C-alpha positions as CSV (number, residue, x, y, z in Angstrom):
1,M,-8.0,9.6,14.2
2,S,-5.9,7.8,12.5
3,E,-4.7,8.8,8.9
4,K,-5.1,5.9,7.0
5,S,-2.2,6.4,4.9
6,T,-2.6,6.0,0.5
7,L,-0.4,5.4,-2.0
8,R,-0.8,6.8,-5.6
9,I,0.0,4.7,-8.3
10,V,0.8,5.1,-12.1
11,Q,1.0,2.9,-14.6
12,V,3.9,4.3,-16.7
13,K,5.6,1.3,-19.3
14,S,2.4,-0.5,-21.5
15,A,1.5,-3.8,-20.2
16,I,1.4,-5.2,-24.0
17,G,4.7,-7.6,-23.9
18,C,4.1,-8.5,-20.4
19,N,2.2,-12.0,-19.1
20,R,-1.5,-12.5,-18.3
21,R,-0.9,-12.7,-14.8
22,Q,1.0,-9.1,-14.5
23,R,-2.0,-7.8,-16.6
24,A,-4.5,-9.0,-14.1
25,T,-2.8,-7.4,-12.1
26,L,-3.0,-4.1,-13.5
27,R,-6.0,-4.3,-13.9
28,G,-6.8,-5.9,-10.5
29,M,-5.7,-2.9,-9.1
30,G,-7.9,-0.7,-11.1
31,I,-5.1,0.6,-13.7
32,R,-6.9,0.0,-17.3
33,R,-4.7,2.5,-19.6
34,L,-1.4,3.8,-19.6
35,N,-0.3,7.0,-17.3
36,Q,-4.0,6.4,-15.3
37,T,-4.0,7.2,-11.9
38,V,-5.6,5.1,-8.8
39,E,-5.0,5.9,-5.4
40,L,-5.6,2.5,-3.4
41,E,-5.0,1.5,0.6
42,D,-1.2,1.3,2.2
43,T,-1.8,-2.5,2.5
44,R,0.6,-5.4,2.6
45,A,-1.9,-7.0,-0.5
46,V,-0.9,-3.9,-2.3
47,R,2.6,-3.9,-2.0
48,G,2.2,-7.3,-2.9
49,M,0.7,-6.5,-6.0
50,I,3.3,-3.4,-6.6
51,G,6.3,-5.5,-6.5
52,K,4.5,-8.3,-9.1
53,V,4.6,-5.2,-11.5
54,R,7.2,-2.7,-10.4
55,H,8.6,-2.5,-13.7
56,L,5.3,-0.8,-15.1
57,V,4.7,1.3,-12.6
58,V,5.4,4.5,-10.3
59,V,4.4,4.7,-6.4
60,L,4.2,8.2,-4.8
61,E,3.4,7.4,-1.2
62,G,0.7,10.4,0.7
63,Q,-1.9,10.6,3.2
64,S,-5.4,11.0,2.3
65,D,-7.8,13.9,2.6
66,A,-10.7,12.1,4.7
67,G,-11.1,14.7,7.4
């Protein structure tokens, strides 16, 4: 069985003052408030979303516990 790689994404900076598209990207990742952590599958689409808001988030790489 192959383990699916996941990313933990934490919003560490406020989206106030950011443009509408960046706020929408955070919402698309499931982040709604400061210091919230979400765990998403490591895909190209998610990596692209992280790239758009890299100044607002911290990314922690890990493996999922699905066993």
